[in-house]
C-alpha positions in Angstrom: -40.9 16.1 -1.8 -37.7 17.2 0.2 -34.5 15.8 0.5 -33.8 14.6 4.1 -30.0 14.1 3.4 -29.0 17.4 2.0 -26.9 18.0 -1.0 -25.2 14.7 -1.7 -22.9 15.7 -4.4 -19.3 14.7 -4.7 -17.1 17.0 -2.8 -15.0 17.8 -5.9 -18.4 19.5 -7.4 -18.4 22.0 -4.3 -14.8 23.1 -4.5 -13.9 22.9 -8.2 -13.6 26.7 -8.4 -11.3 27.5 -5.9 -7.6 27.5 -6.5 -5.5 25.0 -4.9 -3.5 26.4 -1.9 0.3 26.6 -1.4 0.0 23.8 1.2 -1.9 21.9 -1.2 0.6 22.3 -4.1 3.8 21.7 -1.6 1.9 18.4 -0.4 1.4 17.4 -4.1 5.4 17.9 -4.6 6.3 16.0 -1.5 3.8 13.1 -2.6 5.7 13.2 -6.1 9.1 13.2 -4.3 7.9 10.0 -2.0 7.1 8.2 -5.3 10.2 9.2 -7.1 12.5 7.9 -4.5 10.5 4.8 -3.7 10.0 6.0 -0.2 7.0 4.6 1.9 4.3 7.2 3.3 5.3 5.9 6.9 8.7 6.9 6.4 10.0 9.2 9.1 11.6 12.3 7.2 13.7 15.2 8.6 14.0 18.7 7.3 17.0 21.2 7.9 18.1 24.1 6.3 21.8 23.9 5.3 22.9 27.1 3.8 20.4 28.1 1.2 18.7 24.7 0.4 16.4 22.5 2.3 17.8 18.9 3.4 15.2 16.1 3.4 16.6 12.7 5.1 14.8 9.6 5.2 15.4 8.8 8.8 13.8 5.4 8.6 16.3 4.4 5.8 19.1 5.6 8.0 18.1 3.4 10.8 18.2 0.1 8.5 
């Protein structure tokens, strides 16, 4: 009997051998930053370079 739905394995099993990309790692760091600073995921952020630093400003909190 053939399986008409194909492979129903969860995606984490399909991609488990691949290394996370730099973008994935950066997004994980940004997510940790949101949690540490108690920012909402809907907050609007502004990124800028000042000298040798990247500055992240939470524009949503500045408007309050």
